[in-house]
C-alpha positions in Angstrom: 38.5 -2.4 -2.3 39.6 -1.3 1.1 37.1 -0.2 3.7 39.1 3.1 4.0 37.8 4.2 0.5 34.6 2.2 0.4 31.3 4.0 0.8 28.0 2.9 2.3 25.1 3.3 -0.1 21.5 3.9 1.1 19.0 3.3 -1.8 15.2 3.6 -1.3 13.3 1.5 -3.8 9.9 2.3 -2.1 8.5 4.4 0.8 10.1 7.7 -0.1 8.3 10.4 -1.9 5.2 8.3 -1.2 3.2 6.6 1.5 3.4 2.8 1.1 5.4 0.0 -0.6 8.4 0.5 1.8 11.6 -1.1 0.7 15.1 0.3 1.4 18.5 -1.1 0.4 21.8 -0.7 2.2 25.0 -1.6 0.3 28.6 -1.9 1.3 31.2 -3.4 -1.0 29.9 -7.0 -1.8 27.2 -6.9 0.9 23.6 -5.8 0.5 20.8 -6.0 3.0 17.2 -5.1 2.4 14.7 -3.7 4.9 10.9 -4.4 4.4 9.0 -5.1 1.2 5.5 -3.5 1.3 2.6 -2.7 -1.0 0.7 0.4 -1.9 -3.0 0.4 -2.6 -3.9 1.8 -6.1 -5.5 5.2 -6.5 -8.4 5.9 -8.8 -6.2 6.3 -11.9 -4.9 2.8 -11.7 -7.9 1.2 -13.2 -8.3 -2.5 -12.4 -5.0 -2.7 -10.5 -5.2 -4.6 -7.2 -1.8 -3.7 -5.6 1.4 -1.8 -6.3 4.8 -3.2 -5.3 8.3 -1.8 -5.6 10.3 -2.4 -8.8 13.1 -4.8 -7.6 15.1 -5.0 -10.8 18.2 -3.7 -9.0 17.9 -6.4 -6.4 17.4 -9.1 -9.0 20.6 -8.1 -10.8 22.5 -8.2 -7.5 20.8 -11.2 -6.0 24.1 -13.0 -5.1 25.2 -10.1 -2.9 22.1 -9.9 -0.8 22.7 -11.2 2.8 19.2 -10.9 4.1 15.9 -9.0 4.3 15.0 -7.5 7.6 11.3 -6.7 8.4 10.4 -3.9 10.9 6.7 -4.8 11.5 3.7 -6.5 10.1 1.7 -3.7 8.4 0.8 -4.2 4.7 2.9 -1.3 3.6 5.9 -3.2 5.0 5.2 -6.9 4.3 2.4 -6.9 1.7 4.8 -7.2 -1.2 6.9 -10.0 0.2 4.9 -12.9 -1.4 5.7 -11.3 -4.8 9.3 -10.1 -4.0 10.9 -12.9 -2.1 10.3 -15.8 -4.6 12.3 -13.7 -7.1 15.2 -13.4 -4.7 15.2 -16.5 -2.5 17.1 -14.8 0.4 17.0 -15.2 4.2 14.4 -13.1 6.0 14.5 -11.9 9.6 11.7 -10.5 11.8 10.2 -10.6 15.2 7.7 -13.4 16.2 4.4 -11.8 15.3 5.8 -10.1 12.2 7.1 -13.5 10.8 3.8 -15.1 11.8 1.9 -12.5 9.7 4.4 -12.9 6.8 4.0 -16.7 6.8 0.2 -16.4 6.9 0.5 -14.3 3.7 2.6 -17.0 2.0 0.0 -19.7 2.9 -2.3 -17.9 0.4 0.3 -18.3 -2.4 3.5 -20.4 -2.7 5.1 -21.3 0.7 8.5 -19.8 1.3 11.3 -22.2 2.4 11.4 -22.5 6.2 15.2 -22.8 6.2 15.3 -19.1 5.0 12.9 -17.8 7.7 14.5 -16.5 11.0 12.6 -15.3 14.0 14.7 -12.8 16.0 14.5 -10.9 19.3 15.4 -7.3 19.9 19.0 -7.1 21.0 20.1 -10.2 19.1 23.1 -9.6 16.8 23.0 -10.9 13.3 26.1 -10.8 11.1 24.9 -10.2 7.5 28.0 -9.8 5.4 29.7 -6.5 6.3 26.7 -5.5 8.4 26.2 -6.3 12.1 22.4 -6.0 12.5 20.5 -5.4 15.7 16.8 -4.9 16.1 15.6 -2.5 18.8 12.0 -2.2 20.1 9.9 0.7 19.0 6.2 1.5 19.8 3.8 1.6 16.9 0.2 0.6 16.3 1.1 -3.1 16.0 3.0 -5.3 18.5 6.6 -6.5 17.9 7.6 -3.5 15.9 11.3 -2.8 15.7 13.9 -0.5 14.1 17.4 -1.6 13.1 20.9 -0.6 14.0 23.3 -1.4 11.2 26.9 -1.4 12.3 29.2 -1.1 9.3 33.0 -0.7 8.8 32.5 3.1 8.4 30.0 3.7 11.2 26.6 2.9 12.6 23.3 3.6 10.7 20.0 3.5 12.5 16.7 2.9 10.7 13.8 3.9 13.0 11.1 2.0 11.1 7.6 3.3 11.8 7.3 4.6 15.4 5.8 6.9 17.9 6.9 7.5 21.5 4.1 5.9 23.4 4.8 6.0 27.2 1.8 3.8 28.0 1.9 1.1 25.3 -0.9 -1.5 25.4 1.5 -4.4 25.6 3.8 -2.7 28.2 6.8 -2.9 25.8 8.4 0.5 25.8 10.5 1.9 23.0 14.2 1.3 23.7 15.1 5.0 23.9 18.0 4.1 26.2 19.6 2.0 23.5 19.2 4.8 21.0 20.9 7.2 23.5 23.8 4.8 24.1 24.4 4.4 20.4 24.2 8.2 20.1 27.0 8.5 22.8 29.2 6.1 20.7 28.4 7.9 17.5 25.7 7.4 14.8 26.7 8.1 11.3 23.2 8.4 9.8 19.6 8.3 11.1 17.0 7.1 8.6 13.9 8.5 10.3 10.1 8.1 9.9 8.8 11.4 8.6 5.1 10.6 8.2 3.9 13.1 10.9 6.7 15.6 10.7 4.2 18.4 9.8 2.2 17.8 13.0 3.1 19.7 16.1 3.1 18.3 19.6 3.1 14.6 20.4 0.9 11.7 19.2 -1.6 10.4 21.7 -1.2 7.0 23.3 -3.2 4.1 21.9 -4.8 3.7 25.4 -6.8 6.9 24.6 -8.6 5.0 21.9 -9.5 2.1 24.3 -11.2 4.6 26.7 -13.1 6.3 23.9 -14.3 3.0 22.3 -15.6 1.9 25.7 -17.7 5.1 26.0 -19.1 4.8 22.5 -19.9 1.0 23.0 -21.9 1.9 26.1 -24.0 4.3 24.1 -24.8 1.9 21.3 -28.4 0.8 21.0 -28.0 -1.6 18.1 -25.2 -3.7 16.9 -21.7 -2.2 16.8 -19.6 -2.4 13.7 -15.9 -1.4 14.2 -13.8 -0.9 11.0 -10.1 -0.7 11.5 -6.8 -1.7 9.9 -6.7 -5.5 10.2 -3.1 -5.4 11.6 -3.9 -2.9 14.5 -3.8 -5.7 17.1 -3.7 -3.3 20.0 -7.0 -1.7 18.9 -8.6 -5.1 18.3 -7.5 -6.1 21.8 -9.1 -3.0 23.4 -12.3 -3.5 21.4 -12.6 -7.1 22.4 -12.0 -6.2 26.1 -14.6 -3.4 26.0 -17.1 -5.8 24.3 -16.5 -8.4 27.0 -17.0 -5.8 29.8 -20.5 -4.8 28.5 -21.6 -8.4 27.5 -21.3 -8.4 23.7 -20.1 -11.2 21.5 -17.5 -10.5 18.9 -17.7 -11.5 15.2 -14.6 -11.0 13.0 -15.4 -10.3 9.3 -13.1 -9.7 6.4 -10.3 -12.0 5.1 -7.4 -10.0 6.3 -8.9 -9.2 9.6 -9.7 -12.9 10.2 -6.1 -13.9 9.2 -4.5 -11.4 11.6 -6.8 -12.2 14.5 -6.2 -15.9 14.0 -2.4 -15.5 13.8 -2.3 -13.1 16.8 -4.3 -15.4 19.0 -2.2 -18.5 18.0 1.0 -16.6 18.9 -0.3 -15.1 22.1 -0.4 -11.5 21.0 -4.2 -11.3 21.3 -5.7 -12.5 24.5 -9.4 -13.4 24.6 -11.2 -12.6 27.9 -13.2 -15.9 27.3 -12.9 -18.3 24.4 -16.7 -18.2 23.7 -16.6 -14.5 23.1 -15.8 -15.0 19.4 -18.6 -16.2 17.2 -18.7 -17.2 13.5 -20.5 -14.9 11.0 -23.0 -17.7 10.4 -24.1 -17.4 14.0 -24.8 -13.6 13.9 -28.5 -14.1 13.4 -28.8 -16.0 16.7 -27.4 -13.1 18.7 -29.5 -10.0 19.6 -28.4 -6.8 17.9 -27.6 -5.3 21.4 -25.2 -8.2 22.1 -23.0 -8.0 19.1 -19.7 -6.3 18.1 -18.5 -6.9 14.5 -14.8 -6.3 13.8 -14.3 -5.7 10.1 -12.1 -4.4 7.4 -13.0 -1.5 5.0 -11.9 1.6 7.0 -10.5 2.9 3.7 -13.7 2.5 1.7 -12.2 -0.2 -0.5 -14.9 -1.3 -3.0 -14.6 -5.1 -2.1 -14.0 -4.7 1.6 -16.5 -6.1 4.1 -17.7 -2.7 5.5 -18.3 -1.3 1.9 -20.4 -4.4 1.1 -22.3 -4.1 4.4 -23.0 -0.4 3.6 -24.4 -1.3 0.1 -26.4 -4.3 1.3 -24.3 -6.8 -0.6 -22.7 -8.6 2.3 -24.0 -12.2 2.7 -24.0 -12.4 6.5 -23.9 -8.9 8.1 -26.6 -6.4 7.4 -26.4 -2.8 8.7 -29.8 -1.7 10.1 -31.2 1.6 11.2 -29.9 2.4 14.7 -26.7 0.3 14.4 -23.4 2.1 15.3 -20.6 2.0 12.8 -17.2 3.2 14.1 -14.5 4.0 11.6 -11.3 3.8 13.6 -8.8 5.0 11.0 -7.7 8.0 9.1 -8.2 7.8 5.3 -4.9 7.2 3.4 -4.4 10.2 1.1 -6.5 9.5 -2.1 -9.1 7.4 -0.3 -11.2 10.2 1.1 -13.8 10.0 -1.6 -14.2 6.2 -1.1 -14.6 6.6 2.6 -17.1 9.5 2.2 -19.2 7.3 -0.2 -19.3 4.5 2.4 -20.3 6.9 5.1 -23.1 8.3 3.0 -24.5 4.8 2.3 -24.4 4.1 6.1 -26.3 7.3 6.9 -28.9 6.6 4.2 -29.6 3.3 6.0 -30.0 5.1 9.3 -26.9 4.0 11.0 -25.0 6.2 13.5 -21.5 6.7 12.1 -18.6 7.6 14.4 -15.3 8.9 12.9 -12.1 10.3 14.5 -13.5 13.8 14.0 -16.2 13.0 16.6 -13.9 11.6 19.2 -10.6 9.8 19.8 -11.5 6.6 18.0 -8.2 6.7 16.1 -4.7 7.9 16.9 -1.7 7.8 14.6 1.1 5.2 14.9 3.7 7.8 13.8 5.7 10.3 15.8 4.8 14.0 15.8 7.3 16.8 15.9 8.2 16.7 19.6 8.8 13.0 19.5 10.9 13.3 16.3 13.0 16.0 18.1 13.5 13.6 21.1 14.7 10.8 18.9 17.1 13.0 16.8 18.5 14.6 20.0 19.1 11.2 21.6 20.6 9.7 18.5 22.7 12.8 17.6 23.5 11.4 14.1 26.1 13.0 11.9 23.6 12.9 8.9 19.8 12.8 8.8 17.9 11.0 6.1 14.1 11.5 6.2 12.2 8.4 5.1 8.7 6.9 5.0 6.8 10.0 3.7 6.0 12.1 0.7 8.3 15.0 -0.2 6.3 17.4 2.0 6.9 15.2 5.0 10.6 14.9 4.2 10.8 18.7 3.9 9.0 19.1 7.3 11.6 16.7 8.9 14.4 18.8 7.3 12.9 21.9 8.9 13.0 20.1 12.3 16.7 19.2 11.5 17.4 22.9 10.8 15.9 23.8 14.2 18.3 21.3 15.8 21.4 22.7 14.1 21.7 20.6 11.0 22.5 22.2 7.7 21.2 21.2 4.3 24.4 19.4 3.4 23.8 17.1 6.5 20.2 16.2 5.4 19.4 14.0 2.3 16.0 14.3 0.7 15.6 11.2 -1.5 13.5 10.0 -4.4 12.9 6.4 -5.5 16.2 5.0 -6.8 18.4 7.7 -5.2 21.8 6.5 -4.1 23.0 8.3 -1.0 26.7 7.6 -0.5 28.1 7.9 3.0 31.7 8.0 4.2 32.8 8.8 7.7 33.0 12.5 6.8 30.7 13.1 3.9 27.2 12.4 2.5 26.6 12.8 -1.3 24.4 11.5 -4.0 25.8 8.9 -6.4 24.3 7.4 -9.6 20.6 6.5 -9.3 19.3 3.0 -9.8 16.2 1.7 -11.6 13.2 2.1 -9.3 9.4 2.6 -9.6 6.2 0.6 -9.4 5.1 -2.8 -10.5 1.4 -3.4 -10.8 -0.4 -6.5 -9.6 -3.6 -7.3 -11.5 -5.2 -10.6 -10.6 -2.5 -13.3 -11.0 -0.4 -11.0 -13.2 2.7 -9.4 -11.7 4.1 -6.6 -13.8 2.3 -7.5 -17.0 0.2 -4.3 -16.8 2.3 -1.2 -17.6 1.7 2.4 -18.5 0.5 1.6 -22.1 -2.2 -0.8 -20.8 -3.2 1.7 -18.1 -3.5 4.4 -20.8 -5.7 2.1 -22.9 -7.9 1.4 -19.8 -8.2 5.2 -19.1 -9.2 5.8 -22.7 -11.8 3.0 -22.6 -13.1 4.4 -19.3 -13.4 7.9 -20.6 -14.6 7.5 -24.2 -15.4 3.8 -24.8 -14.5 1.7 -27.8 -15.7 1.5 -31.4 -15.1 -1.7 -33.4 -15.1 -1.5 -37.2 -15.6 -4.8 -39.1 -15.1 -5.2 -42.8 -14.5 -8.0 -45.3 -12.0 -7.5 -48.1 -11.3 -9.6 -51.2 -8.0 -11.5 -51.0 -7.0 -11.1 -54.7 -7.0 -8.3 -57.2 -9.0 -6.3 -58.0 -9.3 -5.5 -54.3 -13.0 -4.9 -53.3 -15.0 -4.4 -50.2 -17.2 -7.5 -49.8 -19.1 -6.4 -46.7 -19.0 -3.6 -44.1 -17.8 -1.6 -42.6 -20.1 -2.5 -39.7 -19.8 -0.3 -36.6 -20.1 -1.7 -33.1 -19.9 0.7 -30.1 -19.4 -0.1 -26.4 -19.2 2.7 -23.8 -19.1 5.4 -26.5 -22.7 5.9 -27.6 -26.0 3.9 -27.3 -26.3 2.4 -30.8 -30.1 2.5 -31.0 -30.2 6.2 -30.2 -27.3 7.1 -32.5 -28.5 6.0 -35.9 -27.4 9.2 -37.7 -23.9 9.1 -36.1 -23.4 5.4 -36.9 -24.6 5.9 -40.5 -22.2 8.7 -41.0 -19.3 6.6 -39.5 -20.1 3.8 -42.0 -19.9 6.3 -44.9 -16.6 7.7 -43.6 -15.2 4.2 -43.1 -16.4 3.1 -46.6 -14.7 6.2 -48.2 -11.4 5.5 -46.4 -11.5 1.8 -47.5 -12.4 2.8 -51.1 -9.4 5.1 -51.4 -7.0 2.4 -50.1 -8.5 -0.4 -52.2 -7.9 1.5 -55.5 -4.1 1.2 -54.9 -2.1 -1.4 -56.8 -0.9 -2.9 -53.6 -2.6 -2.9 -50.2 -1.2 -3.4 -46.7 -3.4 -4.4 -43.8 -1.5 -2.0 -41.5 -2.2 0.9 -43.8 -5.9 -0.1 -44.2 -6.4 -0.2 -40.4 -4.5 3.0 -39.9 -6.7 4.8 -42.5 -9.9 3.6 -40.8 -8.6 4.6 -37.4 -7.6 8.1 -38.6 -10.7 8.9 -40.6 -13.1 7.6 -38.0 -11.2 9.3 -35.2 -11.4 12.6 -36.9 -15.1 12.1 -37.7 -16.1 11.2 -34.1 -14.1 14.1 -32.7 -15.8 16.5 -35.1 -19.3 15.2 -34.2 -18.9 14.4 -30.5 -15.6 15.9 -29.2 -14.8 12.5 -27.9 -12.0 10.1 -28.8 -13.1 6.5 -28.5 -10.6 3.7 -29.0 -11.1 2.5 -32.6 -10.4 -1.2 -33.3 -10.5 -2.1 -37.0 -11.2 -5.8 -37.7 -10.5 -6.7 -41.3 -11.3 -10.1 -42.7 -9.6 -11.4 -46.0 -12.0 -13.5 -48.1 
């Protein structure tokens, strides 16, 4: 197919219409490149699920055409799915130094990824990936080494911003490469795939330096130990917290598996600088340090049930105990859906007598995403022909479309996508093509994708109404008779000792259903079980207005 008639396809498999599990596919003729591969954390409805990753069925079918996977930065919603995704594809991956370091640390927990496929890149370096000439450019975000990507194709340049905000005073002194964006804008950008997370928020996002100043003020007021909960990957915030602790003479203890892993990797790679080596102590040494001389850096800012802060708040953490008078700083905004979990943790902390500091009480957290004025700046510099909002729920995408309208774009120039949408670009037009398979894959323990909607529906039914097991023994030969049972066992439905009348009635109903079936010339086990399920289901609904899961267990003797 000639490049004159070929179209460039943009296919989001994650991170659009949602917050999390970012993964986007760009396709031109026989070349595919992938950007990011993140996770999303489960909401309350996903009972027992540990993580949610994108469905990569489309990539598995087209594995031979994939020229590489490019990573924007080291946050979980961009790299957390890679240990599950990459082994299925076995493709080259590219990322900046810290990002690759964090990805490799994740692979050490599972099966190592072949080093020959791992490439560390610098912003400005050109990589030819099939029909794509890929160049990373530096952006400012809440983690060092974050980049966006320019993708030069035979029909034009596409720019993917990745997660960004325009921070004019970044902690590491590395400014966003706005000049490069402006230069590409002068040459002509076909499409801008733009972070839309904060598109509803007016003004500009505050610099991360504001947080450092605020943390220092709170640290100086603390009378007990200080516990700071933040996202593990927010290396800039960790750096500022350690610097403030050093200035006021506190030792620092890092607690939580992901926090420990990120801090260790960032120190080894030179992205986290310790004022003195002895400032870090192990959690086993905490008891030897006075409360007034300790800062604990920990995970759990989202109220996750198994995270370190949650266990400290409930008194179940082995090493760290929260005491009355301690200060707990939650330096993060709850991800939508986590508000109840965070609120529960805060209530536990107040009950202990701790002082709790959240972003509502002062600037202990600022977003890593661009507000409206920064988005306008980037769009104005890039001057793309087409605008594709990404990284956000539909309301965020619509908000970015409104910004586009203010800047002269019409609806036909802006694409609002869903998971699996195929946006087809030519030099003159943007339109939607045939969608591809997309969605969510659930991680439960060691299982990847073995829990689907049917299993989740069963779990929800078990959680809501419990289970009733009906056990009966039936003769193997004619005349068919009931040898024993039906015995009723209930779990999560009713307390057996207090429900004698209900259980007796259930046994009678079950006995009647069996008797009717056993009088037939021929019996089928499926029919017997179905009869028990239907009759007992109706009985329990009539008596309790609940629908427990009914499991018949029939034994042939």
